[in-house]
N, C-alpha and C positions, 0 to 999 in steps of 0.2 A: 110638716113632719109626718103625719099619718100616710100621706101619699108616698113619701120616701121609703117608709117601712114596707109598704106594699110592693115596691119595685125591687127590693133586695132579693127575695127568693128567686125571681125571674133571672136576675143577673147571675146568681150562683148556679142556677140550672144551666144557663148558656155556657158558663165557664166549665162546668162539669162535662157538658156535651162536647165542647171543643177539645178538652183534655182527653176524653175517650177516643175521639176521632184521630188525634195525634198518636195515641198509643196503638190504635189499629193500623194506621199508616206506617208507623215505625216497625210493626211486626210484619207487614206485607211487603215493604220496600225491599228487603234483602232477597226475597223470593222472586220479585219482579226483576231485579237486577240480574240475578243468576239465570233466570229464564231468558232474558234478552241476550245475555252473553252466550247462553247455550245455543239459541237460534242463530246468532251471528257466527259462532264457530261451526255450526252445521252448514250454514250457507257457504262459508269460506272453504270448508272441507269438500262440499259437493262441487263447488266451482273449481277447486284445485284438481279434484279427481277427473272432472270432465275435461279440463284443459290438458291434463296428462294423457288422457285417452286420445285426444285430438293430435297431440304432438307425437304419440307413439304410432299413429297411422301414417305419418310421413316417412317414406323410406330414406335411408342414408344416401343412396345413389340410384338414380333412375335415368338410364341412358336413352330411353325412348321419349318421354315427355318432359324431361328436365324439370320435374317438380319434386325436388328432394332437398335434404339438408345442405348438401354441397352447393347447390344453386343458391340457397338462402345466404350462405356464408360469402360466396362470391359476389352476390348482389349487395351484401353489406359493405364489402370492400369498395365496390364501385360507388355506392352512395357516399361513403366516407370521403373518398377522393373529391367528389363533386361538392359536398358541403364544405370541406376544407378550402377548396378553391374559391367558393363563393365568399367565405368569411375573409380569406386573404385579399381577394380583389376588393371587397368592400372596405377593409381596413386601409388598403393602399391609397384610396382616394379620399376617404372620410377623415383620415388622420390629419393631413395637411389642411384640408378645407375646414374641418371642424376647429382646428387650432386657430387658423386665420380669422374665422368668424367670431370665435369666442374672445379673442384678444382685442377686437375692434368693437367698441360699444355702438358705433354708428351702424356698422354692417350687421351686428347682432340684432339690433332693433328692427332693421329693414328686412333681413332674410329669415329670421327665426319664425315669424308668423307664416311666411310663404312655405318654408320647409315643413312646418307642422301640418299645413293644409295638404301638401303633396303627400306626406307620409301617411295621412289619415285615409287616403284613397285606397280601397282594397286592391292589393296586388293581383289576386287571381282574375280580376276583371280585365287586366291588361294582358293576360297570358295569350288570348287569341291574337291580338295585334302583334305581340312580340313573336309569336310562333309563325305568323304569316311573314314577318320581316326576316326571320331566320330561313324560311323556305325560299324567299326571293333571293337572299344572299347565298343560298346553297350551302349554308352552314349545317353540318351534321347535328341532328337533334341531340345526340349523346353529349356533345360539347355545348350546344346552345341552351340546353335546359339549365346549365349553371347560371345563365343570365336570369332565368325565371326565379331561381332561388334567391339571387342577389336582389331582386326587386323588393322583396319583403324583409330581408335580413339587414340590409345596409343602414337603414335608418336607426336601428338600435345603437350601432357604433357611432354614427354621426352625432346623435343627441348626447350620448355620454361624453364624447370627446369635447363637444362644445361646452358642456357643463364643467368639465375639468379645466378647460382653458379659462373660463370665466372665474373660476375659483382660485387661480394663481394669485397670491398676494402681491400687491403693488410694491412692497419692500424688496421682494426678490427681483422684480423688474428693474428697480432703481439700482440694486447692487450690480446687476448685469451691465447696466449702462456705466456705472462707476468704474468697473473693471475693463471697460472698453471691449466687451465681447463682440465679436463679429456676428453676422446674421446666422451663419451655420453653427457657431458655438452656442448661441442662445437657443437655437432649435434643439440641438442634441444634448446640451447640458442643462437646460432649464425647462423648455416647453414640453418636450417629449417625456422626460422623467416625471414631470409634474402631473401630466395627464395619464400616465401609465396605469394607475389603479382604475381610473374611469374607463380607459381603453379596454382593460381586461374584463370589466363588468359588461361593457358593450359587446365584446367578443363572445362571452358566455351566452348572453341573451340572443345574439345573432346566430350562434351555432344551434341553439335550440329551435329558433325559428326556421333555420335552413333544413333541419331534420324534419320538422313538421311539413315544410313545403315540398319535400321529396315526393310525397304521396300525390300531389296535384301537379308537380312540375315535370316528373318523369313519365307521366301518362296524361296526354292531352288529346282530347277529341275535338276536331275542327273540320267543319264542312264535310261531314261523313267519313273523314279519315281519322285514324288513330295514330298518333305519334308517340312512340315509346322509346325510352332509353333504359338499357339494362341496369337495374338497381333495385334496392329494397323497396323504395316507394312505388315503382311500377309493379313490382311483384305483389305488393299489398293490393293495389288497384285491380290488377288482373285477377287475383284470387277472389276478390270481392265480386267482380263481374261474372266469374265462372261458378261461383258458389263452392269453391274449393276451400273448405273450412280448415282442414289440417294445414295447408300451406299458408292460409291467412293467419292462423294462430301462431305458427312457427315464425313467420315474418314479424308480426307485431311483438312477440316476446323477445325475439332477437334484437330488434331495434330498441326496445325499452331497456333491456339489460345492458346493451352496449352504451347507450347514452348515460345511464346511471354510472357505469364503471368509468366512462370517460370523464364525467363530472367529478367523480370521487378521486381518481388517481392523476388526472392532468389539470383540469381547470381549477380545482380546489387548491392544489399546491401552487399553481401559478398565481392565484388570487392572494394566497398567504404571502408569497414572495413580494408581490406588488405592495401589499399593505405594510409589510415589515421594512422594506427598503425605500419605497418611493412615496409613501403617504405623507401629506403635508399636515395632517391632523396630529396634534400632540395629546 
């Protein structure tokens, strides 16, 4: 008991000290938060002002060097056509193959590990070989670079389609058999609508990957030669190599804004449509 009485004052002192520290922290915390917010806003403002200065340095039209806003917009259109072509070509072969693999348990177990290994291989490492093949076949690089975009974008579609086909309930397959649906009827009335939400997810991801790939697929250096295709990706690569920061900033901002607007007004609406009309989840 005497020892207990001796420890009580020390315990009270520690509690008082912790309470005082909590009060001090409560008083300082708002100032620290406002200070951090002020520093953040100053950094954002300085970055926005610097970016605006860079963008203002790029002329609207430059007939001599072709380093202007008109060139950036034309390059955006060229890259949009290539990324769209890459996504459509990828969907053309991954949709039937993915459904076929997903519907077969045997083929799914055999091929899925192989596909995962192949898809994990970095696509840019294959660019030199594919570029050499394009040169041997005398295919213009402006069209051949679509194949380079396809190398990395197609796997997103394939995996999502396979997952959608594997998720089709067995009851629906039995109903299709009970109604004696033909092969084409089952494909277009059951399989394709069932995997459509997964297909849209794969298309969105593949489109993003294709846009990222434009930077390295429209501008390839091989054996001392530079192969370029007019587009926003090659414009970014060339502006980086030349140190043309106004053109680089304009190209990057244009690509970012266009991709955001494309996702907002096209892909998001298509995804909502797929979820509302074709989703198998209740």
